[in-house]
Backbone bond lengths (Angstrom), bond angles and torsions (degrees), N, CA, C in turn:
res aa  C-N    CA-C-N  psi(-1)  N-CA   C-N-CA  omega(-1)  CA-C   N-CA-C  phi
1 X - - - 1.445 - - 1.571 110.47 -
2 X 1.335 115.40 -48.66 1.481 119.38 -177.72 1.484 109.38 -57.25
3 X 1.332 119.44 -46.74 1.516 121.25 -177.85 1.484 109.60 -61.12
4 X 1.334 116.82 -42.29 1.487 119.85 178.04 1.444 113.50 -59.29
5 X 1.291 115.97 -42.43 1.481 121.43 -178.67 1.584 107.62 -67.01
6 X 1.302 116.33 -41.83 1.447 121.07 177.20 1.563 110.31 -56.97
7 X 1.327 115.37 -51.70 1.438 121.09 178.09 1.534 111.91 -55.67
8 X 1.356 117.01 -47.75 1.430 121.71 179.28 1.525 112.77 -57.32
9 X 1.337 115.33 -47.58 1.419 119.03 -177.60 1.574 109.46 -66.89
10 X 1.278 119.41 -43.88 1.457 121.85 173.64 1.523 112.83 -54.92
11 X 1.301 117.78 -42.63 1.466 123.24 179.89 1.562 110.06 -59.79
12 X 1.290 115.26 -30.43 1.393 122.96 176.86 1.535 118.09 -93.19
13 X 1.291 115.30 11.48 1.456 122.80 174.19 1.513 115.07 86.78
14 X 1.300 119.73 16.63 1.445 121.14 173.30 1.467 114.60 -101.25
15 X 1.278 116.25 150.43 1.476 120.90 171.46 1.510 105.51 -91.08
16 X 1.313 117.05 134.22 1.448 121.47 -176.24 1.570 111.12 -129.34
17 X 1.237 114.59 136.81 1.541 119.68 179.34 1.483 103.86 -118.96
18 X 1.341 113.76 140.44 1.543 121.88 176.09 1.492 109.83 -105.84
19 X 1.296 115.81 140.83 1.469 122.15 176.58 1.494 108.99 -123.07
20 X 1.375 119.89 135.69 1.400 126.41 177.45 1.502 117.15 -66.31
21 X 1.371 112.32 -26.36 1.525 117.82 -171.60 1.546 110.14 -158.74
22 X 1.246 116.30 165.81 1.446 120.17 175.48 1.534 110.91 -63.00
23 X 1.312 118.97 -30.01 1.490 122.93 179.31 1.575 107.55 -66.26
24 X 1.318 112.91 -42.29 1.453 120.44 -178.16 1.563 109.07 -63.82
25 X 1.297 117.66 -41.59 1.405 123.47 177.37 1.556 110.01 -60.98
26 X 1.313 117.59 -46.82 1.448 121.68 176.96 1.529 113.61 -63.20
27 X 1.326 117.62 -27.44 1.426 118.61 178.73 1.555 112.84 -80.47
28 X 1.331 119.52 -5.69 1.398 124.24 176.30 1.538 110.43 -78.12
29 X 1.263 123.94 126.55 1.419 126.18 -169.22 1.530 115.00 -85.71
30 X 1.353 118.09 -10.43 1.495 117.98 -172.06 1.536 110.37 -115.55
31 X 1.309 119.97 40.29 1.404 120.69 -175.48 1.565 111.51 -66.69
32 X 1.320 113.31 -29.08 1.523 117.68 -176.20 1.527 110.73 -72.05
33 X 1.350 117.12 -19.14 1.468 117.96 -178.40 1.547 110.57 -94.15
34 X 1.298 115.93 -1.76 1.529 118.05 178.90 1.553 106.21 -71.46
35 X 1.360 111.67 150.12 1.502 120.81 171.89 1.524 106.34 -66.24
36 X 1.293 117.03 -52.87 1.427 123.55 179.22 1.507 110.70 -159.91
37 X 1.295 116.39 169.12 1.431 125.85 -178.99 1.530 110.15 -118.76
38 X 1.340 119.35 125.03 1.491 118.28 178.71 1.495 106.45 -104.75
39 X 1.323 115.98 124.09 1.415 124.02 -173.16 1.501 109.79 -125.81
40 X 1.334 119.11 129.28 1.416 123.44 173.05 1.568 106.44 -81.29
41 X 1.295 115.03 131.99 1.414 121.13 179.51 1.486 114.91 -58.78
42 X 1.227 116.83 -38.93 1.512 123.83 176.80 1.516 113.18 -101.77
43 X 1.248 113.23 86.92 1.492 122.40 178.44 1.546 107.49 -81.26
44 X 1.223 122.04 167.75 1.504 124.60 -176.42 1.484 112.20 -47.98
45 X 1.354 118.50 -62.18 1.464 121.79 -175.21 1.461 111.32 -124.93
46 X 1.367 120.32 19.97 1.416 121.53 -176.13 1.556 109.40 -152.21
47 X 1.280 113.26 166.66 1.473 119.99 177.98 1.522 109.68 -92.45
48 X 1.285 116.76 132.10 1.497 120.10 174.99 1.532 109.91 -65.58
49 X 1.271 117.80 -28.35 1.500 120.61 -179.42 1.563 106.75 -71.93
50 X 1.325 115.98 -41.85 1.527 118.32 175.26 1.544 110.12 -64.36
51 X 1.323 117.88 -38.03 1.432 120.87 178.38 1.626 110.55 -59.69
52 X 1.305 112.13 -41.42 1.513 119.32 -179.45 1.553 106.08 -66.59
53 X 1.287 118.28 -44.32 1.498 118.38 176.65 1.548 115.58 -61.40
54 X 1.269 115.77 -33.04 1.491 122.39 175.35 1.522 109.92 -69.57
55 X 1.393 116.80 -41.02 1.459 119.87 176.49 1.579 109.16 -59.50
56 X 1.310 112.42 -45.15 1.503 113.92 -178.12 1.496 110.70 -61.90
57 X 1.420 115.89 -44.41 1.485 117.80 176.65 1.533 114.26 -55.85
58 X 1.292 115.30 -29.05 1.453 120.12 -177.78 1.601 108.01 -89.36
59 X 1.265 119.34 2.82 1.431 120.55 178.18 1.444 116.30 90.01
60 X 1.338 118.11 8.63 1.467 122.18 -179.74 1.509 107.62 -88.71
61 X 1.362 114.59 113.58 1.546 120.17 -175.51 1.518 109.40 -112.76
62 X 1.312 117.58 17.11 1.459 121.45 173.00 1.508 110.94 -54.71
63 X 1.368 117.98 131.16 1.465 120.28 176.63 1.518 112.33 -53.26
64 X 1.328 116.59 147.21 1.458 123.21 178.14 1.456 113.37 -122.69
65 X 1.376 115.48 139.19 1.437 124.48 172.40 1.516 106.45 -113.52
66 X 1.305 116.79 120.73 1.469 121.17 177.53 1.519 111.61 -92.47
67 X 1.297 117.97 137.79 1.445 122.56 166.60 1.482 110.42 -120.92
68 X 1.378 115.95 149.04 1.485 119.25 -179.26 1.481 113.45 -158.89
69 X 1.275 116.43 142.02 1.444 124.13 175.30 1.540 108.22 -99.20
70 X 1.310 115.23 1.94 1.491 118.03 -177.13 1.544 106.93 -129.26
71 X 1.308 114.26 70.87 1.401 121.72 178.68 1.511 111.45 -70.49
72 X 1.328 112.14 138.02 1.512 120.87 176.23 1.504 107.75 -156.35
73 X 1.329 114.40 161.03 1.449 116.94 178.32 1.462 112.57 -65.61
74 X 1.375 117.33 -34.26 1.470 123.11 177.03 1.537 110.63 -65.20
75 X 1.283 117.05 -46.14 1.510 120.34 178.30 1.517 111.02 -61.06
76 X 1.350 114.75 -45.86 1.471 119.89 -176.45 1.544 109.72 -63.12
77 X 1.309 115.83 -44.95 1.459 122.55 -179.06 1.557 110.29 -62.98
78 X 1.375 116.62 -48.46 1.427 119.17 178.36 1.511 113.75 -63.35
79 X 1.329 115.29 -36.72 1.506 119.85 178.43 1.525 111.02 -62.29
80 X 1.355 114.68 -49.19 1.391 119.80 177.72 1.491 114.60 -58.76
81 X 1.334 116.54 -44.05 1.429 125.96 177.79 1.473 112.97 -58.76
82 X 1.394 115.29 -33.96 1.442 119.80 179.53 1.526 117.85 -78.03
83 X 1.394 112.42 -6.47 1.415 120.92 176.69 1.457 119.72 90.67
84 X 1.335 118.76 40.36 1.456 123.34 -178.48 1.551 107.85 -80.85
85 X 1.370 112.67 156.09 1.410 117.40 174.75 1.559 114.95 -96.98
86 X 1.384 111.18 -9.79 1.445 119.57 174.17 1.559 113.13 -161.22
87 X 1.195 117.45 151.03 1.492 126.28 -179.27 1.488 107.39 -131.70
88 X 1.317 119.15 106.74 1.466 122.16 -174.45 1.541 110.58 -114.88
89 X 1.270 117.33 131.58 1.468 122.53 177.01 1.567 108.86 -97.65
90 X 1.280 116.65 135.90 1.453 124.21 176.64 1.517 110.68 -74.37
91 X 1.271 119.62 138.43 1.480 124.91 -6.07 1.530 109.64 -79.77
92 X 1.283 117.12 152.56 1.422 124.70 179.50 1.530 109.14 -131.89
93 X 1.280 112.57 152.65 1.459 117.55 178.77 1.514 112.43 -72.15
94 X 1.343 116.75 154.13 1.452 123.47 177.42 1.508 109.28 -53.39
95 X 1.332 115.49 -49.42 1.447 119.85 -176.32 1.514 117.69 -64.12
96 X 1.429 110.28 -28.46 1.524 112.22 176.80 1.551 111.39 -68.89
97 X 1.271 116.79 -22.93 1.477 120.19 177.18 1.570 110.84 -85.44
98 X 1.345 115.63 -41.47 1.423 119.92 178.65 1.483 116.90 -62.12
99 X 1.359 113.68 -40.06 1.477 120.76 -177.37 1.481 111.86 -55.33
100 X 1.328 121.78 -57.03 1.522 118.75 -178.17 1.476 114.07 -65.65
101 X 1.394 117.00 -27.10 1.431 119.05 175.36 1.543 111.75 -64.61
102 X 1.384 113.01 -41.17 1.462 122.50 -178.29 1.556 104.44 -66.28
103 X 1.348 118.62 -43.28 1.511 118.06 -179.52 1.492 111.36 -64.93
104 X 1.385 116.80 -35.00 1.458 119.73 178.21 1.501 109.16 -63.48
105 X 1.380 117.15 -44.04 1.401 120.38 178.98 1.519 113.38 -62.11
106 X 1.284 117.49 -40.02 1.488 121.74 175.35 1.525 111.99 -59.61
107 X 1.330 115.14 -41.46 1.447 121.28 -179.15 1.514 111.84 -72.22
108 X 1.299 119.47 -29.94 1.415 125.22 -179.66 1.526 112.72 -78.86
109 X 1.311 116.90 -21.18 1.441 121.77 -176.12 1.429 110.78 -87.85
């Protein structure tokens, strides 16, 4: 899924970086220069929503797009409360991912 998302974003003119884990994301030094961060809500051993909250606590205000294969009212509510710009349930169309990234780019410029 990550590689497909990377290809899709590159096809639309975006540079995309992949991270194996939340810790790897935190180790990246240029998060503030990113247009947005795409986070799966169900990461291997952690919550993508908790990861977003840790980013905010560290001062990273980069817009977030959540993706999930485990849609629930609780996930959706928590995602919106954490300040996402989009919440996408798998499977989703390519355009439904590209659109919020485009909006984030327009807001960043």
